[in-house]
C-alpha positions in Angstrom: -5.3 27.2 13.2 -3.8 25.0 10.6 -4.7 21.4 10.2 -3.1 19.0 7.7 -3.0 15.2 7.4 0.2 13.6 8.7 -0.3 10.0 7.9 -2.7 7.1 7.1 -2.1 3.8 8.9 -2.7 0.3 7.8 -2.6 -2.4 10.4 -0.8 -5.7 9.8 0.0 -8.9 11.8 3.5 -9.6 10.3 5.8 -6.5 9.9 8.6 -8.4 8.1 6.1 -9.8 5.4 4.5 -6.3 5.2 8.0 -4.7 4.6 8.7 -7.2 1.8 5.4 -6.3 0.2 5.4 -2.5 0.6 9.1 -1.8 0.1 10.2 -4.7 -2.2 7.2 -5.8 -4.2 5.3 -2.5 -4.4 8.5 -0.3 -4.4 7.3 2.3 -1.9 10.2 4.4 -0.5 10.8 3.7 3.1 11.1 6.8 5.4 11.5 5.1 8.7 11.2 1.8 10.6 10.8 0.6 14.2 10.0 -2.7 15.7 6.3 -1.7 15.6 5.9 0.2 12.4 7.0 1.3 9.0 6.6 4.7 7.4 6.8 5.3 3.7 7.1 8.4 1.4 10.0 10.3 3.0 9.8 14.0 2.5 6.1 14.1 1.8 3.9 16.0 4.2 1.6 12.9 4.3 2.9 9.5 4.8 1.7 5.8 4.8 2.2 4.0 8.1 2.2 0.3 8.4 1.9 -0.8 12.0 1.5 -4.0 13.9 -2.0 -4.5 15.2 -1.4 -5.0 18.9 -4.8 -4.1 20.3 -8.1 -5.8 19.7 -9.6 -2.8 17.9 -6.6 -2.6 15.6 -6.8 -6.3 14.9 -10.3 -5.8 13.5 -8.9 -3.5 10.8 -6.5 -6.1 9.4 -7.4 -7.7 6.1 -9.9 -5.3 4.6 -10.3 -2.8 1.8 -8.2 0.2 2.9 -9.9 2.8 0.7 -6.3 3.8 -0.2 -5.5 4.6 -3.9 -1.9 4.9 -5.0 -1.1 6.7 -8.3 1.6 4.9 -10.3 3.4 6.4 -13.4 3.9 3.0 -15.2 1.3 0.6 -13.8 1.7 -2.1 -16.4 5.4 -2.5 -15.5 4.6 -2.5 -11.8 2.0 -5.1 -12.2 4.4 -7.3 -14.2 7.0 -7.0 -11.5 4.5 -7.7 -8.7 3.3 -10.8 -10.5 6.9 -12.1 -10.5 6.9 -11.5 -6.7 3.7 -13.4 -6.3 1.5 -10.4 -5.2 -2.1 -11.3 -5.0 -4.3 -9.4 -7.4 -8.0 -8.8 -6.4 -8.6 -7.1 -9.7 -6.1 -7.5 -12.6 -5.0 -4.6 -14.5 -7.8 -2.9 -16.4 -7.4 -0.3 -19.2 -10.2 2.1 -19.7 -10.7 5.6 -21.3 -10.1 7.2 -17.9 -6.8 5.3 -17.2 -5.5 2.0 -15.9 -6.3 0.4 -12.5 -5.5 -2.8 -10.5 -6.4 -3.9 -7.0 -3.7 -5.8 -4.9 -3.5 -7.1 -1.3 -0.6 -7.2 1.1 0.2 -10.5 2.9 -2.5 -9.7 5.6 -5.3 -9.0 3.1 -5.3 -5.3 3.1 -6.5 -4.1 -0.3 -5.1 -1.1 -2.3 -6.1 0.3 -5.6 -3.3 1.3 -8.0 -4.1 3.7 -10.8 -2.4 5.4 -13.7 -4.1 8.4 -15.2 -3.5 9.4 -18.8 -1.4 12.3 -19.7 
């Protein structure tokens, strides 16, 4: 038997605002879109889903730290671009010996870590 991860889903209340954040401000490549969800990272075996929180249990998951970290190749440039687009930073860009990191939120308050590793 083979098991692999298909996707990770983040729940939101407003899909158009979420699309503006994930696709436009963060620059994630959009793989698919319906009235209920967005899917990012086309061609990857694991994708990021962004879905409307329609059930009570899903609504409880909106606006929290997701535990998701995205690796970025030029984090300083991305942070500058996101600031122009009024993205909310929970933790501003930090530079340390192990790399660079910032934490941002989508319009619903879901938090993501962004990292750039050296080398």
